[in-house]
C-alpha positions in Angstrom: 0.0 0.0 0.0 1.4 3.3 -1.1 1.7 5.9 1.8 1.2 9.6 1.4 3.9 12.1 2.3 2.4 12.7 5.7 2.5 9.0 6.7 6.1 8.5 5.5 7.3 11.4 7.4 9.4 10.3 10.4 8.1 11.3 13.9 11.3 13.1 14.7 11.0 15.2 11.5 7.5 16.2 12.5 8.7 17.2 15.9 11.6 19.2 14.4 9.2 21.0 12.0 6.8 21.8 14.9 9.7 23.2 16.9 10.8 25.4 14.1 7.2 26.6 13.6 7.0 27.4 17.3 10.2 29.5 17.1 8.4 31.7 14.5 5.6 32.6 16.8 5.5 36.1 18.1 6.2 35.4 21.8 7.4 37.9 24.3 11.2 38.2 23.8 13.4 36.4 21.4 15.0 34.3 24.1 11.7 32.6 24.9 11.5 31.3 21.3 14.6 29.2 21.8 13.4 28.0 25.2 10.0 26.9 23.8 11.8 24.9 21.0 14.1 23.2 23.5 11.3 22.4 25.9 9.2 20.9 23.2 11.9 18.5 22.3 12.5 17.6 26.0 8.7 16.9 26.4 9.0 14.2 23.8 11.3 12.1 25.9 14.4 14.2 26.6 16.4 12.6 23.7 18.2 15.0 21.4 16.4 15.4 18.1 18.3 14.6 15.0 19.6 17.8 13.6 19.1 19.5 16.9 22.2 21.6 16.5 21.0 22.8 13.2 17.7 23.8 14.7 19.5 25.6 17.5 21.5 27.5 14.9 18.3 28.4 13.1 16.8 29.6 16.4 19.8 31.9 17.0 19.7 33.2 13.4 15.9 34.0 13.7 16.4 35.6 17.1 19.2 37.8 15.8 17.4 38.8 12.7 14.2 39.7 14.6 16.1 41.5 17.3 17.7 43.7 14.6 14.3 44.5 13.2 12.8 45.2 16.6 15.6 47.6 17.5 15.4 49.4 14.1 12.6 51.9 15.0 14.4 52.8 18.3 17.7 53.3 16.5 16.0 55.5 13.9 14.5 57.6 16.7 17.8 57.9 18.4 19.5 58.9 15.1 16.8 61.6 14.5 17.2 63.0 18.0 21.0 63.2 17.6 20.7 64.8 14.2 18.1 67.3 15.4 20.0 68.2 18.5 23.3 68.5 16.5 21.6 70.7 13.9 20.1 72.9 16.6 23.4 73.2 18.3 25.1 74.2 15.1 22.5 76.9 14.4 22.0 78.1 17.9 25.0 77.5 20.2 22.9 77.9 23.4 20.8 75.0 22.1 23.6 72.5 22.7 24.0 73.3 26.4 23.4 70.6 29.0 20.7 72.6 30.6 18.6 72.4 27.4 18.7 68.6 27.7 17.7 68.8 31.4 14.9 71.2 30.5 13.5 68.6 28.1 12.9 66.4 31.2 11.6 69.2 33.3 9.1 70.5 30.7 8.0 67.0 29.5 8.1 64.9 32.7 4.3 64.7 32.9 4.2 63.6 29.2 6.9 61.0 29.8 4.9 59.5 32.7 1.7 59.4 30.6 3.5 57.9 27.6 4.9 55.2 29.8 1.4 54.1 30.8 0.3 54.3 27.2 3.2 52.0 26.3 1.8 49.2 28.5 -1.6 49.5 26.8 -0.3 49.7 23.2 2.0 46.7 23.9 -1.1 44.6 24.5 -2.5 45.8 21.2 -4.9 48.3 22.8 -5.3 52.0 23.0 -6.2 54.5 25.8 -8.0 57.7 24.7 -8.8 58.7 28.3 -5.2 59.8 29.2 -5.7 63.5 28.6 -9.0 63.6 30.5 -7.6 61.6 33.4 -4.7 64.0 33.6 -7.1 67.0 33.8 -9.2 65.2 36.4 -6.2 64.4 38.5 -5.0 68.0 38.3 -8.5 69.2 39.4 -8.6 66.7 42.2 -5.1 67.7 43.4 -6.0 71.4 43.3 -9.2 70.9 45.2 -8.0 68.3 47.8 -4.5 69.4 48.6 -5.7 72.5 50.5 -7.8 70.2 52.8 -5.9 66.9 53.2 -2.4 67.7 52.1 -0.2 64.7 51.4 -3.3 62.4 51.6 -4.4 63.8 48.3 -1.6 61.9 46.5 -2.9 58.3 47.2 -6.5 59.5 46.6 -5.7 60.8 43.1 -3.7 57.7 42.2 -6.5 55.5 43.4 -9.0 57.4 41.2 -6.8 56.9 38.2 -6.2 53.3 38.9 -10.0 52.7 39.4 -10.8 54.3 36.0 -8.2 52.2 34.4 -9.6 49.1 36.0 -13.1 49.8 34.8 -12.0 50.4 31.3 -9.8 47.3 31.2 -12.7 45.2 32.7 -15.1 46.4 30.0 -12.6 45.7 27.3 -11.8 42.2 28.3 -15.0 40.8 29.9 -17.5 42.5 27.6 -15.2 42.3 24.5 -15.6 46.0 23.8 -13.1 47.6 21.5 -10.5 49.6 23.4 -11.3 52.7 21.3 -14.9 52.7 22.4 -14.3 51.8 26.1 -11.6 54.4 26.6 -13.6 57.0 24.7 -16.3 56.5 27.3 -13.7 56.9 30.0 -12.5 60.1 28.4 -15.9 61.6 28.4 -16.5 60.4 32.0 -13.3 61.9 33.3 -13.6 65.1 31.4 -17.2 65.5 32.7 -16.1 64.9 36.3 -13.7 67.8 36.0 -16.6 70.2 35.6 -18.5 68.5 38.4 -15.7 69.5 40.7 -15.6 73.1 39.4 -16.4 74.9 36.2 -13.7 77.5 37.1 -10.0 77.2 37.3 -8.6 76.2 40.7 -5.3 77.8 41.7 -2.8 75.8 43.8 -0.9 77.5 46.6 -0.1 74.6 48.8 3.7 74.1 49.3 3.3 70.4 48.2 2.6 71.6 44.7 3.7 75.2 44.6 7.1 75.1 46.3 9.1 71.9 46.6 8.6 70.7 43.0 10.2 74.0 41.8 13.2 74.0 44.0 16.3 74.0 41.7 18.9 71.4 42.6 22.3 72.6 41.5 24.4 70.5 39.2 28.0 71.0 38.0 28.5 73.5 35.2 25.9 76.1 36.4 23.1 73.7 35.6 20.1 72.7 37.7 17.4 70.0 37.9 14.0 69.9 39.6 12.6 67.2 41.9 9.8 66.3 39.4 12.4 64.9 37.0 13.4 62.3 39.6 9.8 61.2 39.8 9.6 60.7 36.0 12.9 58.8 35.9 11.8 56.6 38.8 8.6 55.7 36.9 10.7 55.0 33.8 13.0 52.7 35.7 10.1 50.9 37.4 8.4 50.4 34.0 11.5 49.0 32.4 12.0 46.5 35.2 8.4 45.5 35.1 8.3 44.9 31.4 11.5 43.0 31.1 12.0 41.2 34.4 8.6 40.2 35.7 5.9 37.7 34.6 3.5 40.5 34.3 5.7 42.3 31.8 6.3 39.1 29.7 2.5 38.5 29.7 2.1 42.1 28.3 4.3 41.2 25.3 2.7 37.8 24.9 -0.8 39.2 24.7 0.2 41.8 22.2 1.9 39.2 20.1 -1.0 36.8 20.0 -3.7 36.8 22.7 -5.1 33.4 21.8 -1.7 31.8 22.0 -1.1 33.5 25.3 -4.4 32.0 26.6 -3.5 28.5 25.3 -0.1 28.9 27.1 -2.0 29.3 30.4 -1.0 33.0 30.9 -3.4 35.1 33.0 -4.7 37.1 30.1 -7.6 38.8 31.9 -5.5 39.9 34.8 -2.6 41.1 32.6 -4.8 43.0 30.1 -6.8 44.7 32.9 -3.5 45.4 34.7 -2.2 47.2 31.7 -5.1 49.7 31.8 -4.7 50.0 35.6 -1.0 51.0 35.0 -2.1 53.5 32.3 -4.7 55.0 34.6 -2.2 55.3 37.5 0.4 56.8 35.3 -2.1 59.3 33.9 -3.1 60.3 37.5 0.5 60.8 38.4 1.1 62.7 35.2 -1.9 64.9 36.2 -0.3 65.7 39.5 3.0 66.6 37.8 1.1 68.7 35.4 -0.6 70.5 38.3 2.9 71.3 39.7 3.9 72.6 36.3 0.8 74.9 35.8 -0.1 75.5 39.5 -3.7 75.1 38.7 -6.5 72.7 37.7 -9.1 73.2 35.1 -11.4 71.0 33.0 -9.8 72.2 29.8 -6.3 71.1 30.7 -4.5 68.4 28.7 -7.0 68.4 25.8 -5.4 66.1 23.1 -2.5 65.1 25.3 -3.5 61.4 24.8 -2.5 61.9 21.1 0.9 63.4 22.2 1.4 60.3 24.3 0.4 57.9 21.5 2.7 59.9 19.1 5.7 59.6 21.5 5.1 55.8 22.0 4.8 55.2 18.2 7.8 57.4 17.3 9.7 55.5 20.1 9.3 52.3 18.1 6.4 50.5 19.8 4.2 48.7 17.3 0.6 49.9 17.3 -0.5 46.2 16.8 1.3 45.3 20.0 3.9 42.8 21.0 7.0 44.8 20.3 8.4 48.0 21.9 10.5 49.4 24.7 9.9 52.1 27.3 13.4 53.5 26.5 12.1 54.0 23.0 9.2 55.9 24.5 11.7 58.1 26.4 13.4 58.9 23.1 10.1 59.7 21.5 9.3 62.2 24.2 12.7 63.7 24.0 12.4 64.0 20.2 9.1 65.7 20.4 10.4 68.0 23.1 13.5 68.9 21.0 11.2 69.9 18.1 9.3 72.2 20.4 12.5 73.7 21.8 14.1 74.2 18.4 11.0 76.0 17.1 11.0 78.2 20.3 14.7 79.0 19.6 13.9 79.9 16.0 11.3 82.4 17.2 9.4 83.2 14.0 7.7 79.8 13.3 4.2 79.2 14.6 3.7 76.6 17.3 1.5 74.7 14.9 4.7 73.6 13.1 5.2 71.2 16.1 2.0 69.4 15.1 3.1 69.4 11.4 6.5 67.9 12.1 5.0 65.4 14.6 2.4 64.3 11.9 5.2 63.8 9.4 7.2 61.7 11.8 4.2 59.6 12.6 3.7 58.9 8.9 7.3 57.8 8.6 7.2 55.5 11.6 3.9 54.0 10.7 5.3 53.1 7.2 8.5 51.7 9.0 6.3 49.6 11.3 4.4 48.3 8.3 7.6 47.3 6.6 8.9 45.5 9.7 5.5 43.7 10.2 5.5 42.6 6.5 9.0 41.1 6.9 7.8 39.2 10.0 4.8 37.6 8.2 5.4 34.2 6.5 4.5 35.7 3.1 6.7 38.8 3.5 
């Protein structure tokens, strides 16, 4: 009896092919791909598979190739930042001072914190349109509460942001509502609550917001830094550690790569996805408090459209809008690049501030095309 090609195929060959296919899955981090392939062979009895060395070499080659592609948008952002900063320094000597770089962190600390939270959400393949409204709500809450409860206003504001993030994440996962719609509802809710608190602007005079965040800390070379910068850097460091060294972070990447595969692997998809929106809500609340220290006021019209600035920083920083690939350090570069554009236009003096939006839009087009090119190379038909 003549056998078909499937029946004549040796069991070890089928195992090897399945292992190589597993390597190609979009799992969180390249090193996991090699581990999965090795574990699959061990599950079949622990004996080395014929050609196992060749498979390992293939794993390494795939890992290195994909690693280069994943780093490409971040490297492009870094190159653009260096070119822009170098050009600005050549045209305006004062632009190249160390204080200008520090001022990028001082003036954009709240945007960096908000963009870090947005990075968690986009890595899962979602989006959060409520960021700007939550920032405004947090600023309003801070302005209204700090005069009465002082330091206790900080955990209250953070809890409100985390609760809003939880509600949106719960709706998205358990009711299978599109993130765009769920977070749009959160945006309207948070923005409306701002005007429930007050329809007028609330000024902040409490030392917690009005004094200590503005104390200049001297640095060598006649430079200075402000305490709010350390808050933003601490959030950045915590986010980096969470995404790259915890199970929660690996779950974020896995869900963004393929949610169904993550579910089949036994990962806590519900908890992780909702947790991403809780992180975003908490970061937005913290960004709102930093924004309140920056403006010394709270009003319902603050931070309109800031969620779009956060999304732009994340995308320009190299995070794929489809999820599964990206780095918070890339988000930092995205924020610094946008801040450098704003600073350079301010130095120029004659250009309208709308040129910031024009340049940002052009950069977004470039990075979306770059992401599309990278995604097409990842696909089997690409």
